[in-house]
N, C-alpha and C positions, 0 to 999 in steps of 0.2 A: 647823164644819166637821170633820168625821174623818179617819181612815186611812184609811177604804174608800174617800173621795174621790179617790183621786190619781190622777192621768190615767198609763193603760199605758207613753204614750211616755215616760216621763222623760226629763230631762236628764242622767242620773246617766253615760252614757256618755262625758260631755265632761269630767269631773275626772281626770288624771293619776292616781291613785291610787285601790284599794280604796273602793268607797264605799256603805252601805245607809243606806236608813231603817226604823229600827228601831220598831216599837210597841212601847212599853214596859212599856201596861199588858195587854196578852196575850201577850209575846215572841214575836211575829213579827216577822219579816222582808218589809217590803211591797216593799219594790224595793231591786234589790243591780245595779251597774256588772258588766260583764266581767269587771275585774279583782278584786273581790271574790268574785264566784263562785269564778275560778282558784283565789284564794288559802286560803278555805275549804275546795273541794273540796265546792259545792255545783254539784248539774245544774239546777236551775232559778233564775230569778233573783228568785221571793219565795215567802211561804207557809212557811217554814221555821223554827226557832226557835233564837234564837242562844244559849242560856244553853249548852246542849252544848259550846258552844266557849272556853267560859271551863274554864278544867284549874285547877281548883280555885280561881278568884280571883273568887268569886259575890260575895264580902263586899265585896272592892275595888272591884268594880264597880258596887255600889250603891253606894259611897260616892262615885264618879265620877259616878253617875245625881242625886246628891242635889245637887251641887257645882256639876252643868251645870243642874239645876232652880234654882239658886238666884243662878248670874251668868249663864246663857244659854248660857257657853261652858267649856269645859272642857278638858285632855289628862292623861293619864297613860301612865308606859312600863310600871309593875311591875304593870302588868294580863297575867299569863300566859295565851298563847288557844292551840287547836289545830285540825287542818282538821278534816273530817270522819272520817281515817285517825287521829287521834289522835296527828297530829304536831305537834311543838310548832314555834308562831310565834313570831315577836320585833320585833313592832311597837309602835307609838306610836301610842294612839288620841287619836283628837281628834272630841270630841262639838261639835253646834252644837243649839240649842232650835229647833223651826220651830212658831214663833209664827203660833198661828189656826188650829194641828191637834193637836189633845188629844191625849195621852201619847205624841207623836210627834219621832223627833229624826233630825238624821243624822250617821253616822258616820263619820269617816273612821280607815282603818287603814296607818296607813304602817310598811313594813316597811322593818325596820330594817339586813336584811342590805345592801340593794339601796340603801338608803342609807349605807353606809359603802363600798360598792363607789362610789358616786360621791363621795363624798369624797376615795378613793384616787386615781382619773382625775382627780381638783381637783387634788390637790397634786403626782399624778406634771407635772400641765399647766404647773403653776408652777412647781416644779422646773426641767421643761424651755425657760421661758421665760426664768430664770434661771440656768440656762445658758446658754443662745444667747446673753444679753444676757453675763454676765463673758466669754465665747469673742470676743463682737464689740468687749468693750472691750482682750481682750489682743490683737487684731487691728488695734484702732487703735493702741495703745502702743506693738508692731512696726513700723505702717506707719510712725506719725509720728518710731520711733528712727531707719528709715532711711530718712526723708524727709530730718531735719537731718543725718543722717552720710552720705547718699550718695556725695559729694565722696569723704570720705574713705575709706569705703569701698572704694570700685572703685577709687582709688589704691593701697590696697594690697597687696601682692606676695604674701602668703599668702589662703588659701581661709578666708572667713568666712560662717557663714550660722547662722540662729539657729530655733529651735525652743519651741513653746508647750509649757504644763506638760503638753498631750494627743501631744507629740510630732509636731505637726504643725508643716513647715517654715514658717515664717512674712519670712523675705527670704534673698537666695542674690547676695551683692556678685558681679563679674565673672571673678574671681579663679578662685573658685572655679567658676565652670561652667565656664570654659575649660579646668581641672584635670580635672574630672569628666565634663564633655563631653553636661552636663546643660543646657535652656535652663531660665529660671526657671517659665516656663510647666507646664513637666515637673516643679519640685519643689514649688513654694507651694501650701501648704495640703495638700502629700501627705506619710505617714511616712515620710520621710525615713530610718530606720533599714532598713527592708525597702527601700530601693533602691541603698544605698550600701555597708550597712555588716550586709549580712544572713550575710555567711562569711566565716570565718577565710581565707587563707592555702592552709591544708591543706586545705580543700574541707568544714568542719566546719558545722554551722550555729551561725550568734549569736545567741544568745536574746535578745532587747532585753533584759529583767532584768538582763542579765548586762553591757549597754552600762554605761561609764564617764558616755558625754554624757546617759544616762537618769537615772544616779543623781545625778548633778549637781544636777535640778531635782525630785528625789523627799529628795534628802537634805540637798540646800544644801549638797553635798562642792564645790570646785574640784578637779579631777582633769587632771593631765598626763602624756599615755599618747607614751610616745618610739618605739613600733615597734608600727602595727595598718596594716592595709589597710584602703583604701576601694575602691568598685568602682564602674566607669568605668561610660557609657551604652553602650558596646560590648563590653563584658562581660570590659573586662581589669582588672588589680587596681593600685591603685598604692601603695606603701607609704609611709606616713604616721607625721607625729608632730602631737599635736595639742594643746591645754588646753579643756576645753567650762567655762564657770563660771556659776554661776546667775544671771540677773539680778532686780530687785525692780521690780512697781509700787507705789509709796503701800505698801513694807513688806510687799506681798503675792508670795511669789511665782510669776514668771511664766511660765519658764523656761529657757533656757538659749543664750548665745552659746559658739559653737566656731570654733577660731582652729586652721587646719591646714597643714600644708606638705608640700609633695609632695618626700622622702625617697629616690625610686626611683632615680635615679641615683647618690645617694651610699652608698647601702645595695650597686647594683651595683658601685661600684666599691670598695667594702668589701671583697665579693664576693672581687673581682678580684684585689685586694690581699692575704687571706688565702691564695689559693689559688697565688699568685706566694709569698707568702712560705714556703707548705710545699713548694710546687715549688722554692726555694733550698736548704730544709731538708735534702731525698728528693737534691738535685742535692749536695751540700756530703756527708749523709751517702754517695750512693755512690760520689764521688769519693774521699772518705776510703777505703772499701774496697775502691776499685779502685785506689789507690798500695797501701793495705799488700797487696793482690795481687800488684802492679807490683813489689814491693823482694823480695819473696817470690818471685817468679820469675826476678827477675834474679839474686838468690842460688842459684837453681837451674837456672841456664839450661843448657838443653844447650852441649856444646863446638862443636858442628856447626851454620849454617844455613843451610847449602844442599841441596839435591840433588845427591849426585854421582854420575857415571855414564853409561856411552854405551849402553849395553843396550837391545834392544828394548821389556823391561818397561818400563826406566826412561823410556823417550823417548817411551811409549805413557801415561806417568802425567805427564810435562811435557804433551803436548796436552790431554790434559783439566785440564790445571791451565789452562794457556791460555783454553780454553775457558768452562770453568765459573767463572772468576773476579770477569770483570765484573758477571755478572749475580747475582743477588739468592734463586738457587735453592739449597734445602737440597740438600748433599752427603754420602752415604756411604761413608765410607775403610774398605775391610776388609785382615785381613792379619794375620797372625803376628803376634806381640810384638816388638821391637825391629827391625820393618819398615819406620820413619817416618814412620808415620803421619800423628802430631804434627807434622811437618816437612809435612808435603804439606798439613794444612789451617792453619798459617802462609804456606805459600806462598799459598794461593789467598785468605786472609785481605791478605795484602798487596798481592795484584793488584786488591783490590775498591775499590768505591768508599768505603769501611767501612773504610781503611785507617791513618786519621787516629786512630781509635779503636783500644781494647787489643784483640787477643786474649784472650774472655776463657775461660780450659781451669779444665774441671772433669772432675777422673777419676773416675767413677761409683763404680770399685772401691776407691779408694782411701779413702770415708768408710762408717762406721756406715750398717746403712742405717736407724736409726731417726732417725739425723741430716740423711739424705740432702732429706727436705723441707726443714727449715727451711735447709739450706743451697740449696737450688735457688731456694726460694721467697720467702725472708727472716723474721724473726719483729719482733714487736711485743715491745715490755718485760712482763715477767709472764704471755706465751703460755704459756709450761708452765715445771714447776721449771726452774731454772736461765737460763732468758732476762731477761736482765739489763740489755740496751738493745735500741732498734731494731737492726735491719739488716737492710741490704738484701740478698737473697739474687743468686745468679749472673742470674738472667734481668732482674732489673733492671738489675745491673751490665751487663751486655750490650745495654742499648737504645742504640740508632745504631749500636751494633759488632755484631762475629762471637760466638757462644755456638760453643765445640768439648765435645760432649761425648765426652768419654772413653772407653774400655768401657762403652758404652753396654747393652751386654748384660746388666752388672752390675745396670740401674738395677731396681729392687723390680715386681715387676707390679704392685703397691697405688699406686705412687706414678707408672705408665706414662698411667693415664686425664688426670690431672690436669694431667702434663706436656700433651700433645697438647691439652686445653682450652685451658690458656695459650698455647700454640703458636697455636690455629687461630683463639682471639679475640683475641690479642696484646694481653693484659692478664692480672697477677699481682696475687693477693692472698695477704699476709702473711700468716703462721701469728698467730692474736689479733687480725686485721684484719679490717675489713667494706670498708672503701674498696679498690677495683683500681683499681689505676697502669696506664698504660697500657704498652707495650713495644713497640719497635720492632727485630727482630734479626735478624740472617745466622745458619743453624743448618748448624753442621756436625759428622757424628756419625763415632764410627767402633767400630771389634768384632773382638775376636779370633776371635768364632764369628761362625758362618751365622746371621742372623737368619731368614731362614726354614726352617733348621732348628728354630729356636726357638720360630718361629710353630706350626711342627707339632706341638712337645710339647707347648704350652699356655704355652709360659713367656713368650711375647712379644707384645704386642698384635699383630694385625695391622694394625689403621687407624693403630696411630704405624709400623710398619716401612713401609707405601706411605707415609707422608707425610717419615719422612727419605729414604727409598729412590729418591728422581727425580732425583739423578745418581751413580751409583755410581763407585767408584775403586777399585781393588784393587792393593794393595801387595805384589808378587812377593817369595816369601824369595830370604835371600840365595843360599840354594843353586842357586837357578832361576838365578840370573845373574853367576854365579863371575869371568866377564869384567869385570866392575865392581869385584875384588877390591883390583885391585895399587892403583888409583885414589884408593879408600877408605882401603886402609892410609897413601897417605903422604900423607893430607891428616888422619889423625888422626894420626898420628907428628907433624906438622909442629904442630898444636893443641897435642900435646901437651910437646913439646920446648918449645914458647916458653909455654906457664903455667909447666912446672918450670927453666925458664932455662938449658938446656943445648944443647949443639951437637946435633942429631938423628943417627942412627946409621944405617947404612946397610943398607937393604932387603935381601937377599940372595938367593940365585936359588934356595937350599933354604930360606929363610925364607919365599919366597912358593907355591912349592910343597907346603910346609906349609898356609900359609893357604888356601890352593885348594882342598888335597886336604881340608879339614877340613868335617865338614858342616852346621854352623853353628845348630845348634837356637836359639841365642839371636835370631841374626839382625846386623842393623848393630852391635845396640847392643852383644853379644858381643864383635862384631870391636873396636870401640871399644874393649871395657875389656883384648883382650888387647895390643891396641896402645899405652895404657897401662903394661899390665903390665911390657909388653917393653921401653918406653922408660926404668922404673924399675931393672930388673934389669941391662939390658944395659950390656957393657960391650969397650972392646979395637975402638970403634967401628963393632960390627954389632948389630944388633937381634938380640935374644933372642926367640925366641918360643917360650913357656909355654902349651902350651893343657892345659888341667887335665885333660879328658875324652879318652876314647880316640878317635884318631883315625883315619876310616874313610877310603880313599881311593878315588877313584871308579874307579880302573881301577890294573891292576897291583900290588895290595895287599892283601895278605892281611887278613881279619878279624882282631883280638885279643881273647882270650879272658880276661874276668876274674873272678877270684873274686867271691862275693859280699862277703866281708870287703872287697876290693881296691877295689871300687866304692862301697862305702859310704864306705872313704878319701876316695876321691878325689869323692865327693858333700862331704862333711866338708871339704876341704881347698878344694873349689872356692866353698863358702858363707863361707869363714871368709875369703878372698880377697874374695870379693866385698864383705864386711865392711867389709873391710882400706881396702878403694876407695872405699867411701861413708863413712866413717868411722864407723861404727855406725849409720846411718840406715839404717832398715827400709824406710820406706813410704815415700809421694811422690813425685815429682819424681825421677830421679836415686839412686832411692833403692835396695838391695838387691833389694827383690822384685821393682821392675821392671826390674832389668839381668840376672836371671835368670829373668824370664819368669813369676813366682808370686806368688799374691794374700798381702796382709801378714798373711793371717792363715793362713793355710799355711805359710810362710814363720818367723812365730814359733812354731809350731809345731814344726816342723824344728828350730828352735834349741833347742827346751826338751828335744827327743828326744835329739840327738847332743849334748847338756850340753855345747855350747859358750859359753864363758867370755868376760865383755869384755877380761880381758887379753890374750885369743890376738889380738885385732883391735885395740886400739887401741895 
C-alpha cells in the first residue's frame, strides 16, 4: 500500500493537536487536519512540501526520521520550525511510523506556547484549590475556637472578635455586637476594617495597611491602642481602647483576636473635667483680677455715692434710672466732664439683677491706645512682647455683671469693630488665643462728646453707636441746675469734714452766692474740689470759698477782665491745687486730669510747659 492509497476523509480532524501525514520519500504532505493548516499557514490540507517549514534544522529533522524508522516512534523539541510567512514556531514534534504505508509517518506538532498556557492555568487552579483549602482550614480553626470558648466569649464584658489572615471576620462575641450595633450575619466573612474602622474621628480615611490590627497578623505584633474610634452600624462613632494579638494554628499565623472596650463615656467625662478645670482656672483668674480691680476701685472711690439734687434735670435722670435699671438694655450716658455719669452708671447697676456682681469700670481715655485691646479682650502669655502671664480682659471680668465703658468716644476706631463683634456674638477671644470664651454682660457707656457728631465725622462707627444708644440718658451741666448747688455743697462739706476729722464750718449766704454765681466748667467734680479746699483753709467756723478761676455771675455782676499773664498764673495755680488735692496723681479715677476735665496726656504736657515741680504740690 502506498501514500496515494490514503482515504481523503481521514480521521485527522479528530486529533486535539495539529497532525499531518508526511510522505518522507517525496517530501509531500498527503493529509493534514485544520489545526495543522492554521499552525503552518497553509491553505490546502495536502500536496505541499514540509521542508520549507524547517527553519535551518533539516539535519536535525533527518536524525529525527532515522530514529523514527528505527524505533517506530520518536519526539524532539530542538527542531526549529516556521510557518509559511517565516514566523518561528515553538513545537514539540512527535512522530509515529505508519506500518504498511511505504515512507509515510504520522507527525504531531505540539504547540509549546499553548502547552505553557495550559500549565499556568493548571498551576493557578491548583493554587486556588490550595487557597480555598487553607481558608477553609482557618475558618474551621476559628469556628472550633469559637465553639470551644463561646460561653466565655459571650460572658465577657469587653468586645471580642477574630479576623483571619485576609482580614475577614471569623467570630464576634455578644458584647461586640451590642457595642457596634452589627449582627453576626453582618460581620462574619466580611472585611471588618471597612465596616467599623474605616475613618478617623476627624473624618480622615483610615487605610487598612496603617491599622494596628492588621499589623498584628502581618508582622506578628501585639498592639495596645488606648484611644481610637470604631463606627457603629448607625454611623455613630464610639471611642475605644483595644489590644490586637496574633494567633497561630500549629505554628502557622492564622490571624488576630481583638479585645476592645467602649471608653466613650470615660472620654466624655475627661473632656467635661478638663473644661470644668479650665472654667475653674478662668474663674480664679477672673476673680483674682476682679479682686485687684475692686481693691483699686475702693482705694480711689469717689466721695459721694448718691445722686443729690431736686432739680427737674436730676429728677428726670432718676426717673430714667428707675425705668431702665431692671432691664438688660444698653444705656448711653452723655454729659460734660464732672456731671456724674459714673454715678448714674453705678445707680443703674445697683438697681439691676446683676447687682451681686461688680460694676466693671473701664475708662477708655486712661489707657494708651496700643494697650486698650489687651485691657478689653485679655491676653495669653507670649501674645506680644511684655505679655508675661495669662490675663482676662474687662469683657471677661464683666461676665454676668455690668461693664461701664467710660469715655467711649476715646475708643480707637480700629478697636470699635472688634468690640461690636464681641458684644453681638457674646464671646471674646484673648490676644494670642484661639479659644472663644462665652460672655454675658450688660453694657453701659458714657461719653463727653456727641457720638452722633463723631459718626458724621467718621471718628466713630455708626453700627456701634446704634448698638450703644438703646436707652440714652443726658446728665445736665451744673450751671444748668443751680438749685442743686446748696444740697451738693452741704453733702460734700459733710464728707470732707468726716474724712478730715473736723467740725463742719458754716456755709454763709455770701459763700453760697459765690457758689451759685460761678459758671462751674468742671461741674460737680469741680464743686467737690472747691468744697474740699474750702474745708481745709476755713477758719473761724465759716466756709471759705476759694474759686481759682474768674467768677462770672449770672446777673448784676460785671465781667472781670484779666491779662494773659494773670490767666496763665491762675491756670498754673489751679493746676497745682488740683495736683496737691490728688497728692500728685495725674491719671485714673480721682486723678488731677479727671478733676480738671482734661486728657492725661494733655495735663502732662501742661505740667511740662508750665514747669511745675513736684515740690510745689507734694
